[in-house]
C-alpha positions as CSV (number, residue, x, y, z in Angstrom):
1,X,0.0,0.0,0.0
2,X,1.3,3.5,-0.9
3,X,1.4,6.2,1.6
4,X,-1.0,9.1,1.1
5,X,1.2,12.1,0.5
6,X,-1.6,14.4,-0.8
7,X,-1.8,16.5,2.5
8,X,2.0,16.8,2.4
9,X,1.9,17.9,-1.2
10,X,-0.7,20.6,-0.5
11,X,1.4,21.9,2.4
12,X,4.5,22.0,0.2
13,X,2.5,24.0,-2.5
14,X,1.2,26.4,0.2
15,X,4.7,27.0,1.5
16,X,6.3,27.3,-2.0
17,X,8.8,24.5,-1.3
18,X,10.0,21.8,-3.6
19,X,10.6,18.2,-2.6
20,X,12.8,15.3,-3.4
21,X,11.4,12.0,-2.0
22,X,14.0,9.5,-0.8
23,X,11.7,6.8,0.6
24,X,8.0,6.3,0.6
25,X,6.6,3.6,2.9
26,X,3.1,3.4,4.3
27,X,4.4,4.3,7.8
28,X,7.0,7.0,6.8
29,X,8.0,9.2,4.0
30,X,11.5,10.8,3.9
31,X,13.2,13.3,1.7
32,X,14.7,16.7,1.3
33,X,12.8,20.0,1.0
34,X,14.2,22.9,-0.9
35,X,13.2,26.2,0.9
36,X,14.4,29.8,0.4
37,X,16.8,29.1,3.3
38,X,18.3,26.0,1.6
39,X,17.8,22.2,1.8
40,X,16.1,20.7,4.8
41,X,15.7,16.9,5.5
42,X,12.3,15.8,6.6
43,X,10.3,12.8,7.7
44,X,6.5,12.6,7.3
45,X,4.1,10.3,9.1
46,X,1.2,9.9,6.6
47,X,-1.1,8.2,9.1
48,X,-0.9,10.9,11.7
49,X,-0.1,13.7,9.1
50,X,3.0,14.9,11.0
51,X,6.0,16.5,9.3
52,X,9.2,16.2,11.3
53,X,11.9,18.8,10.4
54,X,15.2,19.1,12.2
55,X,14.0,21.9,14.4
56,X,10.2,21.5,14.5
57,X,7.2,19.2,14.3
58,X,4.2,20.3,12.2
59,X,0.8,18.7,12.3
60,X,-1.3,19.2,9.1
61,X,-4.9,18.3,8.2
62,X,-6.1,16.4,5.1
63,X,-5.9,19.7,3.2
64,X,-2.3,20.4,4.1
65,X,-3.2,23.2,6.5
66,X,-1.0,23.5,9.6
67,X,-3.1,22.8,12.7
68,X,-2.6,23.2,16.4
69,X,-2.3,19.8,18.2
70,X,-4.3,21.2,21.1
71,X,-7.2,22.3,18.8
72,X,-8.7,19.3,16.8
73,X,-11.5,21.6,15.5
74,X,-8.8,23.6,13.6
75,X,-8.2,20.5,11.4
76,X,-10.8,21.6,8.8
77,X,-10.2,24.9,7.0
78,X,-13.2,27.1,6.2
79,X,-14.2,27.5,2.6
80,X,-13.0,31.1,2.8
81,X,-9.5,30.0,3.9
82,X,-9.4,27.4,1.1
83,X,-10.4,30.1,-1.5
84,X,-7.8,32.5,-0.2
85,X,-5.1,29.8,-0.5
86,X,-6.2,29.0,-4.1
87,X,-6.0,32.7,-5.0
88,X,-2.5,33.0,-3.5
89,X,-1.1,29.8,-5.0
90,X,-2.9,29.5,-8.3
91,X,-3.3,33.1,-9.4
92,X,-7.1,32.9,-9.6
């Protein structure tokens, strides 16, 4: 079974990062992000939707939005938030 990297891919698009995957297993995805500051190794847990960077841990929802671990209600963006991201990232 292939891991679901769609939430990660959305997060990458929102951030403007590019990615090079090294390993894609159902329980973990690894690779290197290219950010404005340079290359950053990462690990992604597709089942829990957690991105592990060298200096931080980021929880994302199914849409790739960063969410607060203490606020499960924040896991679903509003339609307005989704439209704003579409305008910013797709030039609509």
